[in-house]
C-alpha positions in Angstrom: 22.2 -2.2 -30.6 21.6 -2.1 -26.9 18.4 -1.1 -25.6 18.6 2.1 -23.4 17.1 2.5 -20.0 13.0 1.6 -21.0 11.5 2.5 -17.2 12.5 5.3 -15.2 14.1 4.9 -11.6 12.0 5.2 -9.0 13.3 8.4 -8.0 12.5 10.1 -11.7 8.7 8.2 -11.0 8.5 10.1 -7.5 9.3 13.6 -9.1 6.9 12.8 -11.8 4.0 10.5 -10.5 1.9 13.9 -9.7 2.8 15.6 -13.2 0.5 13.6 -15.7 1.6 15.3 -18.7 5.6 15.0 -18.1 4.7 10.8 -17.7 2.9 11.3 -21.0 6.0 12.7 -22.7 7.9 10.0 -20.8 6.4 7.1 -22.2 6.3 9.4 -25.9 9.8 9.3 -26.0 9.9 5.6 -24.8 7.6 4.4 -27.3 9.8 6.4 -29.9 13.0 5.0 -28.7 11.5 1.5 -29.2 10.3 2.0 -32.6 13.7 3.2 -33.6 15.3 0.0 -32.1 12.9 -2.1 -33.7 13.4 -0.5 -36.8 17.0 -0.8 -36.5 16.6 -4.7 -35.8 14.1 -4.8 -38.8 16.8 -3.4 -41.1 19.5 -5.3 -39.4 17.7 -8.5 -40.5 17.0 -7.7 -43.2 20.2 -7.0 -44.5 21.4 -10.4 -42.8 18.6 -12.4 -45.1 20.5 -10.5 -48.4 23.5 -11.7 -47.9 22.1 -14.9 -46.6 20.6 -14.9 -50.3 23.6 -13.2 -51.9 26.0 -15.7 -50.2 23.9 -18.9 -51.8 24.1 -17.1 -55.1 27.9 -17.1 -54.7 28.4 -20.6 -53.2 26.5 -20.2 -50.1 28.7 -19.6 -46.4 31.1 -21.5 -44.5 29.6 -23.9 -41.6 30.4 -21.2 -39.1 29.7 -18.5 -40.8 26.0 -20.3 -41.4 26.0 -21.2 -37.8 26.7 -17.3 -36.8 24.1 -16.3 -39.3 21.8 -18.4 -37.6 22.7 -17.0 -33.8 22.4 -13.5 -35.1 19.2 -13.7 -36.8 17.8 -15.7 -33.6 18.8 -13.2 -31.5 17.5 -10.4 -34.0 14.3 -12.3 -33.5 14.3 -12.5 -29.6 14.8 -8.7 -29.9 12.2 -8.4 -32.0 9.6 -10.0 -30.1 11.0 -8.2 -26.9 10.5 -4.5 -28.3 7.1 -5.3 -29.4 6.4 -6.5 -26.7 7.5 -3.7 -24.7 6.2 -1.2 -27.9 2.6 -2.9 -26.9 2.6 -2.8 -23.0 4.1 1.4 -23.4 1.6 1.9 -26.0 -1.3 0.5 -23.2 0.7 2.9 -20.9 0.4 5.9 -22.8 -3.8 5.2 -23.5 -4.0 4.8 -19.7 -2.3 8.2 -19.3 -4.3 9.7 -22.0 -7.5 9.0 -20.0 -6.0 10.4 -17.2 -5.3 13.2 -18.4 -8.1 14.0 -20.0 -10.2 13.1 -16.7 -8.0 15.4 -14.8 -8.9 18.2 -17.5 -12.5 17.3 -17.3 -12.2 17.9 -13.0 -10.4 21.2 -13.7 -13.4 22.7 -15.9 -15.5 21.4 -13.5 -14.0 22.9 -10.2 -13.5 26.0 -12.5 -16.7 26.3 -13.2 -17.9 26.1 -9.1 -15.3 28.4 -8.6 -17.2 31.0 -10.6 -19.9 30.5 -9.0 -18.9 30.6 -5.3 -17.1 33.9 -6.4 -20.6 34.9 -7.7 -22.1 33.4 -4.6 -19.7 35.4 -2.6 -20.3 38.9 -4.0 -24.4 38.6 -4.0 -23.2 37.8 -0.2 -21.1 40.7 0.8 -23.7 42.9 -1.3 -26.3 41.6 1.1 -24.1 42.1 4.3 -23.5 45.8 3.2 -26.9 46.1 2.7 -27.9 44.9 5.9 -25.0 47.0 7.2 -27.0 50.1 5.5 -30.1 49.4 6.6 -29.1 48.7 10.3 -27.7 52.4 10.7 -30.4 53.5 9.4 -32.1 52.3 12.2 -29.6 53.1 14.9 -29.0 56.7 13.2 
């Protein structure tokens, strides 16, 4: 199986770069795709190994069949190793994005708390100004 596009295009990146949740979802989908490809390659490799074993019991493969199986097994091993590296890389990206999302959540909570405090201070200042205006009117009036 041919691997699908692993990395997002520049346009996709530009549209998502300020959306950590979207990037996290994208990375999770990519990891799932790589896992599925790895399972398919592993299953295909096991089938080939079984066929090789069955062929040996039936008298073996022709030299051409054996050479083709060796080539296919080598390609599968290379594909498996590449997918494994990509999976590890994407897992690291996923962990980094999770850390970023958590940091942003913490920042949001902190800013939300500060906003509540500032609104409370604003309300107190409005009340003080109202009281001062009342006193000024008393003094003037």
